Structure formats: structure tokens, C-alpha cells
N, C-alpha and C positions, 0 to 999 in steps of 0.2 A: 720321381727321377728315378734311370734305371738305372741296376745296379749290376755289377757283375755277378753271376752267380755260377756255379759250378756244383755236381751232385758233392756229397761229403760222406757218404755211407757204402760200403768200407770206409773207417775213419782213416783220414790222411792229416799231416800236420796242419795246424792254423796259421798262416804266414801273418806278421804285421796286426792289423787293425781286423785281421777275419773272427766270424763268431759264426757258429750256426745255427740255421733256423730250419725249423719243421712247418712244413706243409701238412695237414692233413684231407684228405679224400672227404666230401659229402656223402651221410650214411646215416640210416636208421639205425637207433640202437639194438643191440645184439648182432649185428653184420659184421664180417669181417674188417679191420679196423686197417686204413692202406695210408702210407705215408711217403712224403718225400723230404728226405734232408740235404740242404744246401749250406754252401760256406759263401759269405757275403761278409762285405765290411761294414763293420757299424758305423753307423753316422746318424745325425739329428734326423734325418728324413725319411728313415726306414720305417714305416709302421709295422708293427707287430703288436702281440699280447703277450705278456708274461704271465707263465703258470706259479703259482703258490700253492704248495701242495704237502702233505705228509707222504713220505715214501712207502710208510707199511712196513708188512714182514717182507724182508727180503728174500726169503723163501719159498716163497709162493709167485709164482710169475706165469703170465700169460702173454702167446704171441702176437706180433703186429709186423707186419710188412712195411719196411724200409728201404727206398730203392730198389724194390725187387727182394731183399734178402729177408729173411727172419731175423727179428729181435725179440727178446724176452725183458719185458717190464712188468714191474709189480701192480698188484691187483688193484692200488688206488689209484695209479697213474693210468690203468687201461679204464678202468669206471669213469674217469675223468675227462680221456680223448670219446670214450663212448658219448658219452653225456651231452658235452658240449659241442662236439660236431652237429647235433641235431637241436641244440635247446639257445644257442647264445649266436643272435642276430650278427651276420659276417664272419662267424669265427674259423669259417674254413676260406674264405676270401684272403685273410691275414696270414702273415709269418707268424710262427708259436716259437718262445723261445723255452726251454723246459731242461732244466740241468741235466736230468737222468739220462737224457737224448742226446741234447746237444754240447756235453762234455763227455771227454771219452772216461770213462769211470775208473777205467782200468790203468791208464796213463796217471802216473801219480804226477810226474812232472806237469803236465799241462793241467791237471787239477790245481795246483800252487798257483800257475799262471793264470788260469783262468777264475779264480774265485774272487782276487781284488777287483776283476772286472764287472762283477754281479752287479755293483752297487751304480755302476753306468748303465749298465742292461735294463736295469730296474728303472732307472732315473728316467730313461728315455723310453721307453714303452709308452706306446699308445694307452693302454688300460692292461693293469694286473688283475688277474683272475682269481680271487682266491677259494679253490675246489674245497669245500667242507665235507665231502663225502657224498654216498648216496643216499636215497630216503628208503624206509620199508612202506609198504601201501598201508600203513595206519599212520603215520606219519605226514604224506602226502599233502593231505588236506590240512593239517594244520599248521605247516609252513607257510601254506598258498597264504591261510588266515592272516597270519601274522605278518608276512610280507606285503600283501596287500594294506592290511590296516597300516603298517609301517611307512610304507608310500603316501596315504591318504595324509595320514598326521603329519609327515614330513611338509607337506604344502600348505600348511596352516602355520609353520612354525620358520622365523628365519634364522637357518642354519647356515653358516658362511665355512668354508672348507678355512681351516685354521683358527677358527673363533667358535665358543659355544654361542648357542642361542641366548636371547637378551633376556629371557627368564623362564624360570620355572615354574611350572602350570599349577595352580592349585584343583584339589581333588574334583569340584564339581566344573571347570574347564575341562578338564580331562575326559570326563564324563560326557560333555556335549559336543566333544571332538569323536569322540567314539561312537557317539550317537549316529554320526553321519556314515562312518565307516561301514559298522554291520546293521544290518534291518533287523533283529530280532529281538524279539521282547523280553530281554534278561537285564539287569540291573547290573551295573558297573562293577560290581564287586565281585559278581558271576563272573564278568569275562575277565577280571585280574586274577581271580584264581584261576582261570583255565590257560591264559596268556604266561604265567607266572613258570609253570612247568615246562613247558615248550622251548620258553626263551633260554632257560636255565641248561635246558638238553641240548640247547643249540650252539650256545659259547662255553660249553664244556667239552664240544670235541676236539680232539685230537690237535686241528689246525692252531688251537689257540696256545697250543702249549710249546709250538717249535721257536727255537731261538731264532732262525731266519724270518720269521717273520715280523720283527721289528725293522730291519732295513726295507723290507718288502711291502710295510706300511708307510713308514715315513718318508723316503725316497721318491717315488713317484707323486707327479703333479696334483693327482687325486689319489684317494685312498681306495683300495682293491674294490672290485666290484664281487661281493659276497655270492658264491654258486654251490647251489647243494640240491642234490637230486635233480629236477627238470628247474628247479627257480632261483632266480638271481633279486640281488637287493644291492643298491649302494650302502656301502656301508654305512657312510652320514647318516641317510633316512633310519638305518636299525638304530644308529649311536642316539641320535635323537629321541628313539621310542624307549631306549631304555633308560634314559637321562630323566625323562618326563614320568616314567613310570616311577624309577628309583626315588622321584621327588615325593612320591604318594606312598611309599611303602620303601622300609628299611629293609626288608627282605629283596625287595626287588633290586636293589641297590649293591645288597650284597652276592646275590645271586647272578647278577652280570658283570660281576667286576673284572672278570681276564678280559672281556672285547672292550671296557669302558677302559680300564686300565692302558690298553694297546691304543685306542684313538686318543686318550688325551698326552699318551707318549709321545703320539706325532705331534702334536700342537706343541707340548712343550718343545721337543726338537727343532719343530720348523721356524717357531716364534723367539724361541730363548738359546738352546742349546749351541744350535749352530753358528747365530750370529755373534755370541759373544766369543766363542771359538776363533771366528773369524777376527772377531777385533781384538783379541790378545794374541792372536800369533800361534796360538798350540793347540792344532787338531786332537793331541792325544786327550785335553778336556771332555771333548766330545765323549770319548770311550767313556772315560773318568766316570762323567755322567749318566750315560747309559746305562752302566753296570750297576750303578747306586740307585738307580730310580725304577729298574727294569723290575718285573715280576717274574717270581718262577721260571723257568723255562725249560723244556727239554731238547737233549742232542745225542742223537746214536753215538758222535764220536764227541768225549769231552774237550777234543781239544775246539770245539767249534762253539766252547762259549766264551772264546775270545776272537776267534776267526769269524764268528757269524755278525759281530758287531763293525768289523774294521772299516767296510763299507761305505759306514755312517761317517766317516770321519776323511775330510778333506786332505790326505795326505799328498795328493796330487800337487797341489802348488808349493811342498815344501821338500820334495825331491823324493818324494814315492815313501811306502811304508818303512819305519825304520828296520832295520834287519831283525833286530831283537824280538819283533812282533811281526814279523812277515809269515805269512802260512807256509808252514814247513811241517808236512803230515808224517815225515820221517823223526821228528821229534818226539819223544814220550808226554803223554798230555801234562806231569809234574811239573817239565822243563818248562813246557808252554807257558804254564800259570806263574813259576817263578819268576817267568822271564818278562811276564805281561805285568806283574805286582810290582817288580823293581822299576819297570820302564817307567810305570804313570807314577810311582812314589818320586824317582829322582826328577824326571820331567817336570812335572807340576808343583814338587813342593806339595801336594795335596796327600794326608794320610787318613782320610775319611776310610780307603777300604781297609786300615787297621781295627776300624769300628764292624767290621763284618765278618771277623775270624771264623766264627762257627767252630765244628767239628775239627779235629787235626786230622789232617791228611798225611798219611805215611810218605815217608821221605823226601818231607818239605820242610822247610823252616815255619815256627811258629807264626811269622808273619806274614806267611802267604795264606790268603784265604781262600774257602771254599768257594770256587766262582758260580758254581749251581746254584747256591743259595745267600746270594749277595742281597742284602738289605741295609737301606741308609737309616743310622739310627739318630743321628743329630739332625736337629731341624734346620742349622744355619750350616753357611759355608764358611770355613774357619780362615782367619788369615792366615796366609799362606810364605814360603820361604824356601827359594829351591835350594839353598842353603845349608837348610836345617838337618836335610835327611842324605846319608851316605854309604853305600854299600863296601864291604871288603873285598878284598881283591877275590876272593874266590865265589864272591856272590851269595854266601849264607848267611853273612851277617850285616844286620842293618842298626844304623848307628841313628839314634834319633835324638832331639831335645826335647824337654820338658820339664814338667815341676809335678812335685809328690803331693798330693791330695789328705792322703790318708793312709792309714796301715789295717788291713781286716784283722778283726780281733776275732768278731762271731760270725759264724755262716749259718743261715736259716734257709734249705732249700725248698722250693715250690713246691706246693702239695695241696690237692684236692681233696674234698670231702669223701670218704669211703663208701662203699654203699653200704656198709653195715652201721655207719655210726652217725648218728643225729647231727643236724647243724648245729646246734647250740652245743654239745658236746665238743663238736671240731672247731669251732670258735674259741669255746673256752681253753682247749689246748694251743691253737697257736698264739693266741693272748700270752699264755701262761709262757710258752718259747720264747715270746718279744720280750716280757716282764722280767724273768730270769736272766735273758740276755743282756739289758739295759742294766741291772742290778748287778752283776759280775762285773761288770765292764767301769761301772762309775764307783766299786769296791765300797756300797752301801748296803745294810741290808733293809732299808726301810724302800719302799715303792711310792715316792712322792711322784707328782706331777710334772717335774721340770723336764725329765727328760722326753715323755709323752708328748708333753706340749712340742716340745722340739721335733720330735718325729713327725707329730702331724702336720705343722709349719712346713718342714721337708717333704712331706708326702702331697700337700696340695699347694705348695709353693706361695700360698700366702697363712693369714690367721684363720685358722677354721671357723671361727664366728662370722666371718664375713662371706664366708663359702656358701653354695647354694643348701638348701634344708636337710638333702640327702647327706650332704657332709658332717652337715651337725648334727643329723640324728646318728649317723655312722658313729662320729666321737662320742656320742651319749650310750651308745651301745657297749660301745670299747669300755668305758668308765665304768657301767655297771657290771659288766664283765671281770674286769679288773677287782672290783673290790668286792663281787660278790662270794659264795664259795664254790668247791667243784661239783655241789650235788645239786639236782633239780635243775626247773627252769629257771633263764638268766630274767632277774625282775628289779626294777628299780622306780622309785616314784616318781623321777624324773620322765619315767615310759608311761606312768598311769594313763595319762592322756591320748597315748597313742590307739589308733586303731589296729585293723589286721594289715592292712594294705601300708601304712606306715611304716609299721615294724618288720613286715616282707620286705620293703625298701631298703630301712635300714640292715637288716640282716645282708641283702645280695651286695649291697656298698662295701659293707666290712668284707664280705667273703672275698670280693672282688680283689680287694686289697692284699690282703692278708695269704689268698692264695700263690700270691707273688715271692719268687726266692728273692732275697736281699741279705747284706752283709753290714754289720754293723762295726766302724772304726772304733780304734781304740779311744774318739775322743766323742764318742757317742753320737756321730754323722750317719747317716744312715747312704745306701747306694743299692738300687735296684738291678738286678741280676739275673740273665738269660740262665734256660736251661744244657746250654750245650757245653760247657765246660766248668766245674765245682771250683768256685775260689779256696782257699784253705787259709787258716789263720797266718797272719804272717806276710801273706801277698801283698803290694803295694798297689794303692790306686792313683793313678797317673794321669796328665793331661800332657800329649805331646804339640807343640808346633805342628801348626798343620792338620789339625784332627778337630771335631767339635764337640767330640763324645771323651769322655774318660775311660782311661783302661784299667784292665786289672794284669800286674805282671807279677812273674814270680822268680825269685832270686837263683839263679845255676851259678853260683860263685862270685864271679865279678861281672858275670850277663845275666841276662834275664829270660826268659819265656813268657811270649805273650799269651794270656789265658781269656780272656775276653773281652768284652766293653761292659759298661754299666751306665746309670743314670744316676747321677750321684743328687740327691736331693727327689726323686719319687717325681720328675716332672714339674719342676719348676723351671724357672729358665735359667738354671747355672753352667748350662752349658753355652750362654748368649756369649760369655767374653772370650770365648776362642775364636770370636770373629774379629775381634776388637784387637786393632794393632798397639792403643792403648793401653789397655792389660797385660800385652806381652811385654811393652817396654817397660813395667813396672817388677817383671819379675827375674829372680834369679835363678838360671836355667841350668840343668841338669844334663849331663851327656846318659842316655841309656842304650846298652849294643843290645838289642833284641837278635837272639839265634832260632 
């Protein structure tokens, strides 16, 4: 279909459904870049590619020609246009949408109008091209090997858009598949060793850390085509390779996690989050879920930690983006974060963002989280009630309902074994700290087993004797340390039959437990805490209606400061009742005012 087009640079006002689209003149890498910028109405039959990329250093810019005029763009965007015009089939025949050029960056009001439209732009794009950056000569052959192998490997896997492939492959199956990909007489272990650093270096590129890639990956019909140097690959092919190799190596699983997390976020969004939001009629639910499940991301502008996800919410069917969270780059980021937290809490009744408080942000109430580092703590969606939370007139105080679970009596900060301290001495010191805390709280001078047994049951969520052997051995080691003297190597007759491997496993398991920080309550219950804000004696452990994880709060007269979240019982199912209407129906609720 023919579209009415008109030159668009120097910039002129966009009217109605118009957006700007770029055409890049064909050329070889290194030759001058010439482009044409047009204004066209955005519609479903317009064929174009959308570019997803990292801006890079804004102070380093190179010139390109746009409609015969000079425009200076960042080095990374220059590299993208320079490479893609010669390496991506059909690149120069289609329009290209690229934010730095197609949005007038000096016009704040235009940015505020166009940023909400980015969701539609990426949703309607023929393809999204994810530019990861250029390659050094030394990297080129390695990436070619990886991409060729991933494409060949994908042919033998049933990878459907929106669904993981039906089975993870065993080591021998992986080896068999790769034997058809590479014709070199090396073992699969050798190849695994070579592939790992290449893949890890690839997925650690800055592109994978951008806030905006979440919507740029989730919204299009197909996930981005990843482009690096002169090479390109479909995201699904690389995802299949990372998942399969991760099944045979934990190191692979961890090393590729930024990319795997991104692709799994796309699946969750398209299969579960967006359909449920439509079902309950609350587009803000999408924003909440994405904020809770996303991985740490970077944004040059902290306001984009909210604005960068609004495109995933279908606000269009509900009168548009609410005024309180509508993009407004004239607001300070603290106000943007405050308004977002207030909107999510009052609109959904879901208080899980209170479990993601983290470090205190200057100038903000304690209940407003640091949106750069959100991470969901609870494993269950809570029972919610939109009438359970309310804001004061000035928006600084949050009134919530909940129950008190305990009072912090002893606080044991997290600690790692020191470089100059042996592991036996460190374990002995940690055990004594715990024992002394329990002894003081219980009001007895005897170190009986009762409190320790209760502690272990809380730690493991079950009777330790029914747990795996490493838990049983860790408990035996704990008892040996508790009963032993302070000097010399820890010994106990129950450990006489242990070999070095068993003892090493027990030491590791116990160390992983004791290195955590935790608090002991006045009734000798225990809660695991994080390192962000250390609780104090007298702080309250509470569970709020609408949250799935207990919170620690501190009295400020008749009101409270939110200190941190905690895991009450060290990983049992203690947070599960928070999702039960029956549980809350049996409670006598108190009101807590958070400041």
C-alpha cells in the first residue's frame, strides 16, 4: 500500500498518527553513511525494521548525512548503520525506525508523546534487529562458529515461539548433535570449554543490560534478530543452544543467564502475564509483574526504570496511561518512583514491592523501593484486597493492614570466612554466636537441644532427619561444634566414619547456612535477612495483607519505617499462607502506617 511520505529533517512537528522512518542508502562498511528521513502514518501494513541498540557514550559522535544535512549520532549507532546496510538482507529496502533519529531528542514534549508509542512501533515491526555491537578480528571466527552451530542445532530441536523445547538433551545426545556441526577431531568436552567463554562474553554485552530490551523483546511477533559484527542469528536459535548446554553444565546455565532470563520473561509475558491482566481488567498488573520478575537492568535515566516498561501494559483499552505514571521527563526521578509505587499499591492491592525495598533512597518514604534492583522474594502471589492500603493526602504515608509475627531480639549479620581464619575456627565462632543468642533469649544457661532442633526445622522446612544426607551431616557437624571445645580441630565420634569428601560437603552446607544474616525473635523463632538494611533489637516482623513475604518495620512514634523483608523460617513454606483467603479470614488485622 502506498503511504503519504514527506521529508522529515530538519525536524518538523508530527501530526496525528505520523512517525518518522529512516531509509539507509546501500554502501560498503567504512563508506560515508547517507540516509533519508520521512514522516509517514503508522499502520499495520507498513513494512519496516525497528532497531534495538545501546546508545553508548553521548559525547562521542560521528556525522551522517540525513536529507542532505549533517546529523551527528553516537559511535555505536554509527557502527550499527555501517554494518547492517551491508550484512542484513533487505535492510536498505525497508524503512528503519531508530529512536535517536526518528524522535526529536531535543524536544521534551515530543519525547513524552512518542515514548508511549514505542510499544506499538515495536509490536508492528516486520523485524526487530538487536545490535550487540562490533567485533574484533579475533572474535569474528568464534562468533561465526557459535552462530553456525546454534542454527544447525536448532534444526534438530522443536523450539516453538512462546514454548520451550520439549526436552532437555542428555550429554551424549548433545555430543552427537555437535558432531554434525563441527568436523574437527576434538572431544565434546573440549568444544564445551571453548564455547563457554564465547557465549558468556556475547551475553554480557551492554545490550543485554538495557531496560528497554524487555519491551523490545516481548512485544514483537517474533523475538529480535541478534546482530553482532557481520553476523546475525534468530534469538530462538541461540536460546535453544544456551538452554541445552545449560542442562549439561551449571556453569553454562549461570553464564548465559542474562539472555535466558530475557527470553523466559518474553514467554511469561505472552503466555501468562498479559492474558491474566486482560482477564482481570488491570493493565497495571503487567507493570507490577514485569518489575518483580525482571533481571537487573541499566538505564541512563533512572525514570526509565518505570517508563521503559509502560509499553508492555495495554493501557489503550482503559483510557490511556494514568496521569500519575504517564511519561513526564520534567519530574524528578524520585517523584516518578514514588508515583509508580503509590499507583501499583493502590490500583492492585498487591504489596509485594514492599518486599523489594533495598537501600533507602534519599528524599523518599521508606516504602518506595529502589526500582533499579527489584527482586521478588516470595514464591506465591498473595491474596490481595485493593481496600487494604491507602495513602495520606500528601502521599507520603502508606496505611496497610497486617499481623505481627514476632519481635527482633537478637540480630546476627551475614559474614563470610575471613582470609586469615580457618574454616573450622570460623564455623566455631558462628555456632557460638548463634548458641549464645538462643541461650540469652531463652533465659537459661544450659545449651539444650530444644531450640537448636526448632532452628533446624525452621531452616529446612522439615525434620532434618528426613532431609538429604548433606543436611543430616551438616546438623551432625553443628552438634559436634556445639559440644566441642574452642581449641583444635572439630571432632566427634559420630563423624568417625566420614571420608574427606563427606566432611567437605558437610562443612560447605553448614557454611552456606551460617554465612547468612538472620534475626532471632523473642519467642526463639528465626528469620533470614538480607544485607541491605540491618534490623535492630525491638524491630517488628510483620506480614501485610497483599504481600507474600514478611517485612521488618521499625517504630517511629506511632508510625513505622519499613526496614527490609525477611524469610520467616529460612525457606520453609511459611510465606504460602499469605496467598490464602482462609488464612487472612482467621486473623485479627492491625493497621500500620509506614513513613
